[in-house]
N, C-alpha and C positions, 0 to 999 in steps of 0.2 A: 735352882739352876738347871735341873734336868729338862724342863720343857723348852728352855732357850736352846739347849744343845740339840734337841730333837728338831726344832725349827731349822737350825742351820744345817743339820744333816739332810733334811728334806730339800732345802735350797740347793745344796751341793749336788744332790742326786738329780734334781730337775735341770740344773745348769749343765750337768754332764750329759743328760739326755738331749738337751738342745744342741749340743756340739757333735753328737754322734753322726747325724746325717751329713752336715756340711764337711766334716773331717773325712768321712769315708769317701764322699764324692771327690774331694780334692786329692786324696791319696790315689784313687782310681785314675783320675785325670793325669796326675804326675807320672804314674807308672806307664800309662799309655803314651804320654809325651816322650818319655825316655825311650820307650821301645820304638816309637816312630822315628826318633832321631837315630837310634842304633840301626834300624833296618831300612831307613830311607822310605818310609811309607807315610800316609796321611790319615789313615782310617782307624788306627789302633787307639788313638786318644779318645775317639767317640765310643768305641767298644768298651774300653776300660772305664770311661766316665759313666756309662750306663751300668756296668757291673758294680762300680763303687756305690752308685746311688741305690741300686737294688740291695746290695749288701748292707748299707747303712740303714735302709728302711727295715730290713729283716731284723737287724740287731736292735733297732728301736722298738719294734713290735715284741721281740723277746724280752727286753727289759721291762716294758709296760705290762706284759703278761705275768712276769715274775712278781710284780707288786700286788697282784690280785689276792 
C-alpha cells in the first residue's frame, strides 16, 4: 500500500503546483480591483495583476527548487 500512497502524494503536490500561479494572479487582480474601486483609479488592477503573477511564479520556482 505504501507505493500507492506515494503516488497520490505526488499527484497532490503537482496539482497544488499547477494552482499556485493562477491563484496568485487572481488574488493580485482582485486586490487591485478592490483598490481601484476604493480609490477611483483604473491602473492598480494591472499593477497588482503583474505583482500577483510575479509572486506566483517565484513561489512556483521555490517549490520546484525544494524538490531537487
